[in-house]
C-alpha positions in Angstrom: -2.7 44.8 -11.0 -2.1 47.7 -13.3 -2.0 47.5 -17.0 -0.3 49.9 -19.3 -1.0 49.4 -23.1 0.3 45.9 -23.7 2.5 45.7 -20.7 2.1 44.7 -17.2 4.3 44.4 -14.0 4.3 40.6 -13.6 4.3 40.2 -9.9 5.4 36.6 -10.1 8.8 37.2 -11.8 9.1 41.0 -12.1 9.3 40.5 -15.9 7.3 42.4 -18.6 4.9 39.9 -20.1 2.1 40.1 -22.8 -1.5 40.4 -21.8 -4.4 38.6 -23.3 -8.0 39.8 -22.8 -10.7 37.3 -22.5 -14.5 37.3 -21.8 -16.2 39.5 -19.2 -16.3 37.7 -15.8 -19.4 37.1 -13.8 -20.5 35.8 -10.3 -20.5 32.2 -9.4 -24.2 32.5 -8.4 -26.1 34.1 -11.3 -28.8 35.1 -9.0 -26.5 37.6 -7.2 -25.0 39.1 -10.5 -27.5 42.0 -10.6 -27.0 43.0 -7.0 -23.1 42.9 -7.3 -23.2 44.9 -10.5 -25.3 47.6 -8.8 -22.8 47.7 -5.9 -19.7 47.6 -8.1 -20.8 49.4 -11.3 -17.2 50.4 -12.3 -15.3 47.3 -11.4 -17.7 44.5 -11.8 -17.7 42.2 -14.9 -14.2 43.1 -16.1 -12.6 41.0 -18.7 -10.5 38.1 -17.7 -6.8 38.8 -18.1 -4.3 36.0 -19.0 -0.5 36.6 -18.6 1.6 35.3 -21.4 5.4 34.9 -22.0 7.0 37.8 -23.8 6.9 37.5 -27.6 10.5 38.3 -28.4 10.0 38.1 -32.1 7.5 40.9 -32.0 9.8 43.1 -30.0 7.4 43.1 -26.9 8.8 44.6 -23.7 10.7 47.9 -23.1 14.1 48.2 -21.6 14.1 48.6 -17.9 15.1 52.3 -18.1 12.1 53.0 -20.5 9.5 51.7 -18.0 8.0 54.4 -15.6 8.8 53.9 -11.9 5.8 52.6 -9.9 4.8 53.7 -6.5 2.9 51.2 -4.3 1.8 50.8 -0.7 1.2 47.6 1.2 -0.7 47.0 4.3 -1.3 43.9 6.6 -5.1 43.4 7.3 -6.5 40.4 9.1 -5.0 37.9 11.5 -1.3 37.2 10.9 -0.7 34.2 8.8 2.7 32.5 7.7 4.0 33.9 4.4 2.8 37.5 4.9 6.4 38.9 4.9 7.2 37.0 1.7 4.3 38.9 0.0 6.2 42.1 0.8 9.4 40.6 -0.3 8.1 39.4 -3.7 6.3 42.7 -4.4 9.6 44.7 -3.6 11.7 42.5 -5.9 9.1 42.7 -8.7 8.9 46.5 -8.5 12.7 46.9 -8.4 13.1 44.5 -11.4 10.4 46.5 -13.4 12.3 49.8 -12.6 15.0 50.2 -9.9 13.4 53.6 -9.0 10.1 52.2 -8.1 9.1 52.7 -4.5 7.3 50.3 -2.1 5.8 51.9 1.1 4.7 49.6 4.0 2.1 51.0 6.3 3.1 50.7 9.9 0.4 49.4 12.3 -1.9 47.9 9.6 -5.0 49.9 8.4 -4.5 52.5 11.3 -1.2 53.3 9.7 -2.8 53.5 6.2 -5.4 56.1 7.6 -2.6 58.0 9.3 -0.2 57.8 6.4 2.4 56.2 8.7 4.8 54.6 6.3 8.1 52.8 6.1 10.0 52.5 2.8 10.6 48.9 2.0 14.4 48.4 1.1 16.6 45.4 0.9 18.1 46.3 4.2 14.6 46.5 5.8 13.7 43.0 4.4 16.9 41.2 5.3 15.6 40.1 8.7 12.2 39.1 7.5 12.5 37.0 4.4 10.9 33.5 4.9 10.0 34.5 8.5 6.5 34.2 10.1 4.4 36.7 11.7 3.4 40.2 10.6 5.8 42.1 12.8 7.7 43.9 10.0 4.7 46.2 9.6 2.1 45.1 12.3 -1.6 45.1 12.0 -4.5 46.8 13.8 -8.3 47.1 13.4 -8.2 45.1 10.1 -11.1 47.1 8.4 -11.5 49.7 5.6 -15.2 50.0 5.9 -16.7 53.1 7.3 -16.9 56.3 5.0 -14.3 57.9 7.2 -11.9 55.1 6.9 -12.4 54.9 3.1 -11.8 58.6 2.8 -8.7 58.4 4.9 -7.3 55.5 2.9 -8.0 57.6 -0.4 -6.3 60.6 1.1 -3.1 58.7 2.0 -3.1 57.2 -1.6 -3.4 60.6 -3.1 -0.8 62.2 -0.9 1.7 59.5 -1.7 0.8 59.4 -5.3 0.4 55.7 -5.2 -0.1 53.7 -8.4 -1.2 50.7 -6.5 -2.2 49.6 -3.0 -1.8 46.0 -2.0 -4.1 44.7 0.9 -2.9 41.5 2.5 -5.6 39.7 4.3 -8.4 37.1 4.3 -12.1 37.2 3.4 -13.2 40.4 5.2 -10.1 42.3 4.1 -10.6 41.5 0.4 -14.3 42.5 0.8 -13.1 45.8 2.0 -10.6 46.0 -0.8 -13.3 45.4 -3.3 -15.3 48.3 -2.0 -12.2 50.6 -1.7 -11.3 49.8 -5.3 -14.8 50.7 -6.5 -14.7 53.9 -4.5 -11.4 55.0 -5.9 -12.4 54.4 -9.4 -15.5 56.5 -8.9 -13.6 59.2 -7.4 -11.1 59.2 -10.3 -8.2 58.3 -8.0 -5.5 56.5 -10.0 -4.5 54.0 -7.3 -5.3 50.5 -8.3 -6.3 48.0 -5.4 -4.9 44.5 -5.3 -6.1 42.0 -2.7 -3.7 39.1 -1.7 -5.3 36.0 -0.1 -3.3 35.6 3.1 -5.3 33.6 5.7 -4.6 30.6 7.7 -8.3 29.6 7.4 -8.1 28.5 3.9 -11.6 29.8 3.1 -10.9 32.4 0.5 -11.2 30.1 -2.5 -12.8 30.4 -5.9 -12.1 29.3 -9.5 -9.0 31.3 -9.7 -7.6 31.0 -6.2 -7.0 27.5 -5.1 -5.8 28.2 -1.6 -4.6 31.1 0.7 -1.1 31.8 1.7 -0.5 30.5 5.2 -2.8 27.5 5.0 -0.3 24.9 4.3 2.0 26.1 7.1 -0.8 26.2 9.7 -2.0 22.8 8.7 1.4 21.2 8.9 2.2 22.7 12.3 -1.2 21.6 13.7 -1.0 18.1 12.2 2.4 17.7 14.0 0.7 18.7 17.3 -2.4 16.5 16.7 0.0 13.5 15.9 1.7 14.1 19.1 -1.5 14.1 21.0 -2.5 10.9 19.3 0.5 9.1 20.4 0.1 10.4 23.9 -3.5 9.1 23.8 -2.6 5.6 22.7 0.2 5.5 25.2 -1.8 6.4 28.1 -4.9 4.6 26.8 -7.4 6.4 29.1 -8.1 9.9 27.7 -10.1 11.4 24.8 -8.6 14.5 23.6 -10.9 17.3 22.2 -8.9 19.5 19.9 -10.4 22.7 18.6 -8.6 24.2 15.6 -8.5 27.8 14.5 -10.1 28.4 11.2 -13.5 30.4 11.7 -16.7 29.0 10.3 -15.2 26.9 7.5 -13.7 23.5 8.3 -10.8 23.6 5.9 -8.1 23.5 8.5 -9.7 20.7 10.4 -10.3 18.6 7.1 -6.6 19.0 6.1 -5.2 18.2 9.4 -7.5 15.1 9.7 -6.2 13.8 6.4 -2.6 14.5 7.5 -2.8 13.0 11.1 -5.7 10.5 11.0 -7.5 11.3 14.3 -10.3 9.1 15.3 -13.2 11.6 14.7 -13.8 14.9 13.0 -17.1 16.8 13.5 -17.4 19.2 10.5 -19.6 22.2 10.7 -20.6 21.8 7.1 -22.0 18.3 7.9 -23.8 19.5 10.9 -25.3 22.5 8.9 -26.5 20.2 6.1 -28.0 17.7 8.3 -29.4 20.3 10.7 -28.1 18.4 13.7 -29.1 19.6 17.2 -26.5 19.9 19.9 -27.6 16.6 21.5 -27.5 14.8 18.2 -23.9 15.9 17.8 -23.2 14.6 21.3 -24.9 11.2 20.6 -22.8 10.8 17.5 -19.6 11.3 19.5 -20.9 9.0 22.2 -21.6 6.3 19.6 -18.1 6.5 18.5 -16.7 6.3 22.1 -19.0 3.4 22.7 -18.0 1.5 19.5 -14.3 1.9 20.6 -14.9 0.7 24.0 -16.3 -2.5 22.7 -12.8 -3.1 21.1 -11.1 -2.4 24.4 -10.1 1.2 23.5 -10.8 3.9 26.0 -8.8 6.7 24.4 -9.2 8.8 21.2 -8.7 12.1 19.4 -11.4 14.2 18.2 -10.9 17.3 16.0 -13.4 20.2 16.2 -13.3 23.2 13.8 -13.5 26.6 15.3 -16.9 27.6 13.7 -18.7 24.3 14.6 -20.7 25.8 17.4 -22.2 28.2 14.8 -23.4 25.5 12.6 -25.6 24.0 15.3 -29.0 25.7 14.7 -30.1 26.2 18.3 -26.6 27.4 19.5 -26.3 29.8 16.5 -29.7 31.3 17.4 -28.6 31.6 21.1 -25.3 33.2 20.2 -27.2 35.8 18.0 -29.5 36.8 20.8 -26.7 37.0 23.3 -24.6 39.1 20.9 -27.4 41.6 20.4 -27.7 42.0 24.3 -24.1 42.4 24.7 -24.0 45.1 22.1 -26.7 46.8 24.2 -24.5 46.4 27.3 -26.9 44.0 29.1 -25.1 42.4 32.1 -24.6 38.7 31.8 -26.7 38.0 35.0 -29.6 39.5 33.2 -29.4 37.5 30.0 -31.8 34.7 31.0 -34.5 37.3 31.4 -33.9 39.1 28.3 -33.6 36.4 25.6 -36.6 34.4 24.2 -38.1 31.5 26.4 -36.5 28.8 24.3 -33.1 30.6 24.4 -33.5 31.0 28.1 -34.1 27.2 28.6 -31.0 26.4 26.4 -28.9 29.0 28.3 -29.8 27.5 31.6 -29.0 24.0 30.2 -25.4 25.0 29.5 -22.8 24.6 32.3 -22.2 27.7 34.3 -18.6 27.9 32.9 -19.8 27.8 29.4 -22.3 30.5 29.9 -19.5 33.1 30.4 -17.6 32.0 27.3 -18.5 29.2 24.9 -15.5 27.1 24.4 -16.8 24.4 22.0 -14.3 21.7 23.0 -15.1 22.2 26.7 -18.8 22.2 26.0 -18.7 19.0 24.0 -16.4 17.2 26.4 -18.7 18.2 29.4 -21.8 16.9 27.6 -20.2 13.7 26.3 -19.1 12.9 29.8 -22.6 13.5 31.1 -24.2 11.3 28.3 -21.7 8.5 29.0 -22.5 8.5 32.6 -26.2 8.4 31.8 -25.6 5.3 29.5 -23.5 3.6 32.2 -26.4 4.0 34.7 -28.9 2.7 32.1 -26.5 -0.3 31.5 -26.0 0.7 27.8 -22.2 1.4 28.4 -20.0 -1.0 30.2 -16.5 0.4 29.4 -14.2 2.4 31.7 -15.1 5.8 32.9 -14.9 8.3 30.3 -12.0 11.1 30.8 -11.3 14.0 28.5 -8.5 16.5 27.9 -9.2 19.6 25.9 -6.9 21.8 23.7 -7.1 24.8 21.4 -4.6 24.9 18.6 -4.3 28.2 16.7 -1.8 30.7 18.1 0.9 28.0 18.2 0.8 27.8 14.3 -0.1 31.2 12.9 3.4 32.7 13.8 5.3 29.7 12.5 8.1 29.8 9.9 6.3 29.4 6.6 6.6 26.1 4.7 8.4 26.0 1.3 4.9 26.0 -0.3 3.9 29.2 1.5 7.2 30.9 1.0 7.1 30.4 -2.7 3.3 31.0 -3.0 3.5 34.3 -1.1 6.6 35.6 -3.1 4.7 34.9 -6.3 1.7 37.0 -5.1 -1.4 35.6 -6.6 -4.2 38.2 -6.6 -7.9 37.7 -5.9 -10.4 38.7 -8.6 -12.6 40.5 -6.2 -15.5 40.8 -8.5 -16.2 37.1 -8.0 -18.3 36.0 -5.1 -18.2 32.8 -3.3 -20.9 30.2 -2.9 -23.9 31.2 -0.9 -23.6 35.0 -1.8 -26.8 36.8 -0.7 -28.2 38.9 -3.5 -29.7 41.3 -0.9 -28.0 44.1 0.8 -24.3 45.0 0.4 -22.4 42.2 -1.5 -19.3 40.7 0.2 -16.8 38.0 -0.3 -18.2 35.0 1.5 -16.0 32.3 3.2 -15.8 29.2 1.0 -17.1 26.2 2.8 -16.0 22.7 2.5 -17.3 21.1 -0.6 -19.3 18.0 0.5 -19.2 16.7 -3.0 -15.6 17.2 -3.4 -12.8 14.7 -3.7 -11.2 15.6 -0.3 -14.4 15.1 1.6 -15.0 11.9 -0.2 -11.5 10.6 0.9 -12.4 11.4 4.5 -15.7 9.5 4.3 -13.9 6.5 2.9 -11.4 6.5 5.6 -13.8 7.5 8.5 -14.5 4.0 9.8 -10.8 3.1 9.8 -9.9 6.5 11.6 -12.6 5.7 14.2 -11.6 2.2 15.1 -8.2 1.3 13.9 -6.0 3.9 15.5 -4.1 4.3 12.2 -2.5 7.5 13.5 -0.1 9.3 11.1 2.9 11.3 12.3 3.9 13.9 9.7 6.5 15.5 12.0 7.7 19.0 11.8 7.8 21.2 8.6 10.8 20.2 6.4 12.7 22.8 4.4 15.2 20.5 2.7 15.1 16.9 1.6 12.1 14.5 1.3 8.8 15.9 2.1 10.1 19.6 2.0 7.8 20.5 -1.0 4.8 18.5 0.0 1.6 20.4 -0.7 -1.7 20.3 1.2 -3.5 17.0 0.7 -6.9 18.7 0.0 -5.2 20.8 -2.7 -3.3 17.9 -4.5 -6.5 15.7 -4.9 -8.9 18.2 -6.0 -9.4 18.8 -9.6 -8.7 22.6 -9.7 -7.6 23.3 -13.3 -10.5 25.7 -13.9 -8.7 27.8 -16.5 -7.7 24.6 -18.3 -11.4 23.6 -18.5 -12.3 27.1 -19.8 -9.7 26.7 -22.5 -11.1 23.2 -23.3 -14.5 24.5 -23.6 -13.3 27.2 -26.0 -11.5 24.5 -28.1 -14.8 22.5 -28.5 -16.7 25.7 -29.4 -14.1 26.5 -32.1 -14.5 22.9 -33.5 -18.2 23.3 -33.7 -17.7 26.6 -35.6 -15.3 24.9 -38.0 -17.8 22.0 -38.6 -21.1 23.8 -38.7 -20.6 26.5 -41.3 -22.5 27.6 -44.4 -22.6 24.8 -46.7 -22.6 22.0 -44.2 -25.3 19.2 -44.5 -28.8 19.7 -43.2 -28.3 16.7 -40.8 -25.1 18.2 -39.4 -26.9 21.5 -38.8 -30.0 19.8 -37.1 -27.6 17.8 -34.9 -25.8 20.9 -33.8 -29.0 22.8 -33.1 -30.4 19.8 -31.1 -27.2 19.6 -29.0 -27.1 23.2 -28.3 -30.7 23.2 -27.1 -30.0 20.4 -24.8 -26.8 22.1 -23.4 -28.6 25.4 -22.9 -31.6 23.7 -21.1 -29.2 21.9 -18.7 -27.1 25.0 -18.0 -30.4 27.1 -17.4 -31.7 24.5 -14.9 -28.3 24.6 -13.1 -28.5 28.4 -12.9 -31.9 28.4 -11.4 -32.4 30.7 -8.4 -33.4 27.6 -6.2 -29.5 26.9 -6.2 -29.0 29.9 -4.1 -30.9 28.2 -1.3 -28.5 25.2 -1.2 -26.0 25.0 1.7 
């Protein structure tokens, strides 16, 4: 955002509000602070800004005609996600409310349009057909990166040629990492354009202390949950199929977890669990087969299993194999020569995989194939006496990301929450070029705890839940993601509480207080400091 003296263009309401500056911000991982500060010397560690209501008694805020018009560009970067059009709509209305002569340019064709200065002026007429609509088709998208020196230079040239006060980049983790680097470069080059990143991603993995969720996550989870519940009812009706459903969402399992809490499938294999326990591929298979066998003992030969998109990367040996294959592909090595080019153990694993999986690893197909093979083996050994195992595989992703956005995403996108890009997510590596890292599932969080409490019931009881389609009016229309509502996310409220207690200490412990009071305060502060120092120890950087 951009600040002019004590005024700011408040993107949530388009009104002039007061600004309160707080303490300098830092990284969530103290061990990475130095590396981030070196990479972002001009933009790292900025003071926290809080937006407050206008103080009318002090005469805050100028008349609309006294505010200078603002020139802003907006670009879609990253995979399309419900709510993207409402970001543009909200930005347009905010700029016009600030000053009717403000101009909003949309870059046609994503970042390629930004580099080529291919623009469309956003007006009420242009927006008329796109308000509360899904997709990114108003402007489109392209390569989704502003990374190379040539790309950054082209983006800066466009900003200068259009005399932009601000550039809004709409996208996910990668796009906001690029936005952070672009913002740093523009400051270093004395370009006046301020860069704002807007967290729009169906994956829900761009989260930190200030951003509770991403635009589009709610919609995608609602649409997928309806599809999953339909599959659940089909499974229990037929009584003879296991559905393996892979969900879009990249490496983190946020979409899969939210959909599981909404639709109650029988099993969910989360990448974060697999990574933490360092489960091998066959250990994952045996875990699924044990569930199938437990259900068979109850006379149930059907079920629904959810698989996050990034599960395969969480299995150690599969991740290593994929890395080796990727290097060979980048060097244009033919598929037929891969077994002779990889390491011996990777070659053995590659040959173990079914031929159809060697060409393209579809996680749900791989798991279904290996589970069937293991169930046949258990049958021959006399360990499984149920009916023949049969599977049906699905991939849910494209069906949801072009959906009409839910009320939650419509409102959230229109209000435009910006990401504080100097913050880095958990697991940031303090070596090399810093970037925003996808936020994984918190295995100590309340949402995961709720899933674990219900896991046994989900597995055996067929307590399927049918949320139905997205509602825009009436009961359920304003429902929020379950994972969002049950987590304690009032980070800024906790900061204010800490300040309150520190102020109380200052009030009590002042010159003239008793010696005992002073000693108690010193002892308590030493204890608190010791605990916080231990929590900030570099060993924490090695935790998953």
